[in-house]
C-alpha positions in Angstrom: 0.0 -0.1 0.0 3.3 2.4 1.3 4.4 1.6 -2.5 1.1 2.0 -4.3 0.5 5.5 -2.4 4.4 7.0 -3.5 3.2 5.9 -6.6 0.5 7.9 -7.1 2.1 10.7 -5.2 5.1 10.8 -8.4 3.2 10.7 -10.9 0.8 14.0 -9.8 4.8 15.5 -8.9 5.2 14.7 -12.5 2.2 15.6 -14.0 2.3 19.1 -12.2 6.0 19.8 -13.3 4.4 19.4 -16.8 1.5 21.1 -16.4 1.3 23.7 -19.6 -1.1 26.1 -17.5 -2.7 26.8 -14.1 -5.9 28.6 -13.1 -7.2 30.3 -10.3 -10.1 28.3 -9.0 -13.3 29.6 -8.3 -16.1 27.7 -6.7 -20.1 29.2 -6.8 -18.5 32.8 -7.7 -15.8 32.4 -4.4 -12.2 31.5 -4.3 -10.5 28.2 -3.6 -7.8 26.6 -2.8 -5.5 24.7 -4.9 -5.1 25.0 -8.7 -6.7 23.6 -12.0 -3.8 22.5 -14.2 -3.5 21.3 -18.0 -1.7 18.7 -19.0 -1.5 17.9 -22.7 -4.6 19.7 -23.5 -6.5 18.1 -20.6 -7.9 20.4 -17.3 -7.3 18.2 -14.1 -9.7 19.9 -10.8 -8.4 18.8 -7.7 -11.1 16.4 -5.9 -11.3 18.8 -3.0 -12.1 21.5 -4.8 -15.3 19.6 -6.6 -15.9 18.0 -2.8 -15.7 21.9 -1.3 -18.7 22.2 -4.7 -20.8 19.6 -2.9 -20.0 17.1 -4.9 -19.6 13.2 -2.4 -16.7 11.1 -3.4 -16.9 7.5 -2.8 -14.1 4.9 -3.3 -15.0 1.1 -4.0 -12.3 -1.6 -5.6 -10.9 0.1 -7.8 -13.5 2.9 -8.6 -13.9 6.2 -7.6 -17.8 7.5 -7.6 -18.8 11.5 -7.8 -22.5 12.1 -6.8 -22.9 15.7 -8.3 -25.7 17.7 -5.7 -29.2 18.4 -7.0 -29.9 21.8 -7.7 -31.8 22.9 -5.0 -35.2 24.7 -5.6 -36.3 28.5 -5.1 -36.0 31.2 -6.9 -32.8 32.4 -5.7 -31.0 28.9 -6.6 -31.8 29.2 -10.3 -29.3 27.3 -12.7 -27.6 30.1 -13.6 -24.3 31.7 -15.4 -22.8 32.0 -12.1 -19.7 35.0 -10.6 -18.7 37.5 -8.6 -18.5 41.4 -8.4 -16.5 42.2 -11.3 -15.9 39.7 -13.2 -18.2 39.5 -16.8 -20.2 37.0 -17.3 -22.1 35.7 -20.7 -24.7 34.0 -22.0 -24.2 33.7 -25.3 -25.9 37.0 -26.1 -25.5 39.2 -22.6 -22.6 40.5 -20.9 -23.2 41.2 -17.7 -21.0 42.6 -14.8 -21.7 44.3 -11.2 -19.3 46.7 -10.9 -20.2 47.8 -7.0 -23.0 47.6 -4.1 -23.3 50.1 -1.4 -25.8 51.9 0.7 -27.6 54.6 -1.3 -26.4 58.5 -0.4 -30.0 58.6 1.3 -29.4 55.2 2.9 -33.2 54.2 2.1 -31.8 51.0 0.4 -28.7 49.6 -2.0 -27.0 50.8 -5.1 -25.7 48.8 -7.9 -24.3 49.7 -10.1 -23.9 47.2 -13.1 -22.2 47.2 -16.7 -24.4 45.4 -20.0 -23.2 44.6 -23.1 -24.8 43.5 -26.6 -22.7 40.6 -26.7 -23.8 39.9 -30.6 -24.1 41.5 -33.8 -27.7 42.5 -34.0 -28.8 46.0 -33.5 -31.3 47.7 -31.6 -31.3 44.5 -28.8 -33.2 44.8 -25.4 -33.2 42.3 -22.6 -37.1 42.4 -22.7 -37.0 41.3 -26.6 -34.8 38.3 -25.1 -36.5 36.4 -22.7 -36.5 39.0 -19.3 -37.8 37.5 -16.5 -36.9 39.7 -13.3 -34.2 41.4 -11.1 -33.6 40.7 -7.9 -31.3 41.4 -4.8 -30.8 38.2 -2.6 -29.9 38.1 1.0 -28.7 35.3 3.0 -32.1 35.0 4.8 -33.8 34.4 1.7 -35.2 38.3 1.5 -35.6 39.3 -1.9 -35.9 43.1 -2.8 -37.0 44.6 -6.1 -36.0 47.9 -7.9 -38.1 50.5 -9.3 -35.4 50.7 -12.0 -35.8 47.5 -13.2 -37.6 49.0 -16.7 -34.5 50.8 -17.1 -32.3 48.0 -17.9 -34.6 45.3 -19.7 -36.2 47.9 -22.1 -32.9 49.7 -23.0 -32.0 49.2 -26.5 -28.5 47.9 -27.2 -26.4 49.0 -30.5 -24.1 46.2 -31.6 -21.5 45.7 -28.9 -22.5 48.6 -27.4 -22.6 48.9 -23.5 -24.4 51.0 -20.6 -24.2 51.4 -17.4 -26.9 51.3 -14.9 -27.2 52.3 -11.2 -30.1 50.6 -9.8 -32.0 51.6 -6.5 -33.2 48.7 -3.8 -35.4 50.0 -1.3 -34.2 48.3 2.2 -36.1 49.3 5.4 -33.7 47.1 7.1 -30.7 48.1 5.5 -28.4 48.6 9.1 -29.1 44.7 9.6 -28.0 43.0 6.5 -25.9 43.1 3.2 -27.2 41.9 0.2 -25.4 38.5 -1.3 -27.0 37.8 -4.7 -27.7 39.7 -7.3 -30.2 37.8 -9.7 -30.9 38.5 -13.9 -33.5 36.3 -14.8 -33.8 35.4 -18.3 -36.4 32.6 -19.5 -37.1 32.4 -22.9 -39.8 30.1 -23.9 -39.4 27.9 -26.9 -40.9 30.1 -29.6 -38.8 32.8 -28.7 -35.4 30.7 -28.8 -36.6 29.3 -32.0 -36.9 32.9 -33.5 -33.7 33.9 -31.9 -31.9 31.2 -33.8 -33.7 31.6 -36.8 -34.8 35.0 -37.5 -32.0 36.6 -35.7 -29.4 34.4 -35.9 -28.3 34.5 -32.0 -29.0 32.0 -29.0 -28.5 31.5 -26.0 -25.1 29.0 -25.1 -26.4 27.7 -22.2 -29.0 26.2 -20.7 -30.1 28.4 -18.5 -29.1 32.0 -19.5 -29.9 33.6 -16.0 -27.4 35.4 -14.3 -26.3 34.8 -10.5 -23.8 37.2 -9.2 -22.2 37.2 -5.4 -21.4 39.9 -4.6 -21.4 39.2 -0.5 -18.0 39.9 1.4 
């Protein structure tokens, strides 16, 4: 057994030595320990990183089994494109990043500054025309806030490659007692809209769920 462990350890050291690229690991929008490495075009992720993401790992005989957690329900648990503050996210049509989150100057709520970019070659494109389904600020206790400025971002017409920065205010009577953890931009195109975007506009989402979930908590 000791000899086998030494051999496995040696193989791992050789793989690391010949790694062509190393990536910083981010799990569910948060930095994780360790790195992902690329060896001969294949990307390898440490097993402990998968475990940190909720994957159950078991060994039996000569097999190693991975069991991925089922997606949890709830409005803030959508299977979305996920990232963190100041990170560009892309769903095949829209690019999004959250620039800042801070209490509003009059302490009436939260000001969230976001940048949205049209990632296609289509002109006069709006999020409302591509399946917009809501914009929410989410807290750790499950509370969600909405903004009166949702229409500003959803109905804005973006030219080809065009970008716009929006400052959205989310009124909050409990400003001093908690901080937001996530911003959700929900996008839910139906089958007819997906077909229209693909066949008539020659654009389409490249992920199963094109919604955005941005982790903004510290």
